[in-house]
N, CA, C and O atoms as a DFTB+ gen file, in Angstrom:
184 C
 N C O
     1  1       0.856      -1.199       0.000
     2  2       0.000       0.000       0.000
     3  2       0.891       1.248       0.000
     4  3       1.766       1.383       0.856
     5  1       0.677       2.148      -0.943
     6  2       1.528       3.336      -1.014
     7  2       1.277       4.291       0.148
     8  3       0.180       4.338       0.705
     9  1       2.299       5.040       0.499
    10  2       2.197       5.932       1.653
    11  2       1.304       7.133       1.347
    12  3       0.497       7.544       2.181
    13  1       1.456       7.691       0.144
    14  2       0.692       8.900      -0.183
    15  2       0.078       8.751      -1.567
    16  3       0.763       8.405      -2.530
    17  1      -1.227       9.016      -1.654
    18  2      -1.913       9.013      -2.946
    19  2      -2.640      10.345      -3.094
    20  3      -3.837      10.429      -2.820
    21  1      -1.924      11.395      -3.529
    22  2      -2.530      12.731      -3.593
    23  2      -3.530      12.873      -4.724
    24  3      -4.415      13.727      -4.665
    25  1      -3.398      12.033      -5.774
    26  2      -4.272      12.188      -6.931
    27  2      -5.643      11.557      -6.679
    28  3      -6.646      12.014      -7.228
    29  1      -5.689      10.515      -5.857
    30  2      -6.939       9.784      -5.674
    31  2      -7.867      10.515      -4.695
    32  3      -8.998      10.853      -5.044
    33  1      -7.388      10.756      -3.473
    34  2      -8.255      11.387      -2.469
    35  2      -7.521      12.599      -1.904
    36  3      -6.650      12.478      -1.042
    37  1      -7.899      13.769      -2.414
    38  2      -7.181      14.982      -2.015
    39  2      -8.006      15.807      -1.021
    40  3      -7.479      16.251      -0.001
    41  1      -9.280      16.012      -1.309
    42  2     -10.065      16.900      -0.460
    43  2     -10.631      16.191       0.772
    44  3     -11.032      16.862       1.724
    45  1     -10.676      14.869       0.783
    46  2     -11.256      14.156       1.923
    47  2     -10.229      13.767       2.964
    48  3     -10.430      13.991       4.158
    49  1      -9.111      13.175       2.509
    50  2      -8.144      12.628       3.455
    51  2      -7.277      13.722       4.068
    52  3      -6.779      13.565       5.183
    53  1      -7.093      14.833       3.347
    54  2      -6.228      15.890       3.865
    55  2      -6.827      16.497       5.128
    56  3      -6.107      16.837       6.066
    57  1      -8.161      16.632       5.142
    58  2      -8.826      17.191       6.315
    59  2      -8.680      16.251       7.505
    60  3      -8.408      16.686       8.624
    61  1      -8.864      14.949       7.247
    62  2      -8.732      13.960       8.318
    63  2      -7.296      13.929       8.828
    64  3      -7.053      13.826      10.031
    65  1      -6.346      14.021       7.896
    66  2      -4.933      13.995       8.278
    67  2      -4.585      15.214       9.125
    68  3      -3.856      15.109      10.111
    69  1      -5.118      16.380       8.727
    70  2      -4.855      17.601       9.488
    71  2      -5.469      17.505      10.879
    72  3      -4.861      17.916      11.867
    73  1      -6.698      16.948      10.946
    74  2      -7.366      16.785      12.232
    75  2      -6.574      15.837      13.128
    76  3      -6.433      16.079      14.326
    77  1      -6.055      14.747      12.537
    78  2      -5.280      13.779      13.300
    79  2      -3.992      14.413      13.818
    80  3      -3.580      14.176      14.954
    81  1      -3.353      15.237      12.950
    82  2      -2.120      15.915      13.365
    83  2      -2.411      16.908      14.482
    84  3      -1.636      17.020      15.432
    85  1      -3.540      17.639      14.374
    86  2      -3.932      18.580      15.418
    87  2      -4.184      17.856      16.730
    88  3      -3.771      18.318      17.794
    89  1      -4.880      16.693      16.646
    90  2      -5.138      15.914      17.850
    91  2      -3.838      15.476      18.502
    92  3      -3.709      15.515      19.725
    93  1      -2.862      15.056      17.679
    94  2      -1.580      14.601      18.228
    95  2      -0.836      15.755      18.888
    96  3      -0.244      15.580      19.954
    97  1      -0.859      16.946      18.260
    98  2      -0.190      18.117      18.835
    99  2      -0.843      18.494      20.158
   100  3      -0.150      18.787      21.132
   101  1      -2.190      18.488      20.200
   102  2      -2.908      18.825      21.429
   103  2      -2.578      17.823      22.521
   104  3      -2.390      18.205      23.676
   105  1      -2.507      16.533      22.167
   106  2      -2.192      15.493      23.145
   107  2      -0.789      15.678      23.700
   108  3      -0.575      15.542      24.905
   109  1       0.173      15.990      22.827
   110  2       1.562      16.189      23.271
   111  2       1.654      17.398      24.196
   112  3       2.315      17.338      25.233
   113  1       0.992      18.498      23.824
   114  2       1.013      19.702      24.658
   115  2       0.387      19.414      26.016
   116  3       0.904      19.848      27.046
   117  1      -0.726      18.681      26.020
   118  2      -1.413      18.320      27.260
   119  2      -0.505      17.483      28.150
   120  3      -0.419      17.721      29.355
   121  1       0.181      16.491      27.550
   122  2       1.082      15.626      28.316
   123  2       2.249      16.426      28.884
   124  3       2.640      16.217      30.032
   125  1       2.812      17.347      28.087
   126  2       3.936      18.169      28.559
   127  2       3.500      19.047      29.724
   128  3       4.239      19.196      30.696
   129  1       2.301      19.630      29.636
   130  2       1.794      20.477      30.717
   131  2       1.617      19.657      31.989
   132  3       1.974      20.115      33.074
   133  1       1.069      18.445      31.866
   134  2       0.867      17.585      33.032
   135  2       2.210      17.222      33.660
   136  3       2.359      17.277      34.881
   137  1       3.189      16.849      32.831
   138  2       4.506      16.459      33.351
   139  2       5.188      17.655      34.010
   140  3       5.795      17.516      35.072
   141  1       5.093      18.825      33.389
   142  2       5.716      20.020      33.962
   143  2       5.074      20.383      35.295
   144  3       5.779      20.715      36.247
   145  1       3.753      20.327      35.377
   146  2       3.074      20.649      36.635
   147  2       3.425      19.632      37.714
   148  3       3.547      19.989      38.885
   149  1       3.590      18.355      37.325
   150  2       3.974      17.306      38.269
   151  2       5.380      17.555      38.800
   152  3       5.625      17.415      39.998
   153  1       6.309      17.924      37.913
   154  2       7.689      18.220      38.330
   155  2       7.714      19.442      39.243
   156  3       8.424      19.449      40.248
   157  1       6.950      20.467      38.902
   158  2       6.914      21.684      39.719
   159  2       6.348      21.373      41.100
   160  3       6.858      21.867      42.106
   161  1       5.302      20.559      41.154
   162  2       4.717      20.203      42.451
   163  2       5.698      19.375      43.269
   164  3       5.760      19.523      44.489
   165  1       6.467      18.504      42.613
   166  2       7.492      17.722      43.316
   167  2       8.571      18.644      43.875
   168  3       8.998      18.483      45.018
   169  1       9.014      19.616      43.065
   170  2      10.059      20.545      43.515
   171  2       9.549      21.386      44.680
   172  3      10.290      21.648      45.628
   173  1       8.291      21.810      44.615
   174  2       7.717      22.621      45.695
   175  2       7.572      21.786      46.961
   176  3       7.769      22.291      48.067
   177  1       7.228      20.511      46.803
   178  2       7.009      19.642      47.965
   179  2       8.315      19.366      48.706
   180  3       8.319      19.186      49.923
   181  1       9.421      19.335      47.967
   182  2      10.713      19.039      48.604
   183  2      11.186      20.255      49.407
   184  3      12.253      20.213      50.019
């Protein structure tokens, strides 16, 4: 199965791909915020 088929499905899959990328970015940012707040709370507790 080819990785990219821009000629076959251009207007449908690009939106889904962008949404998936946005979801991944939001998830990463959320995880980083949680880890940073956890580290800060640990530093404050010590």
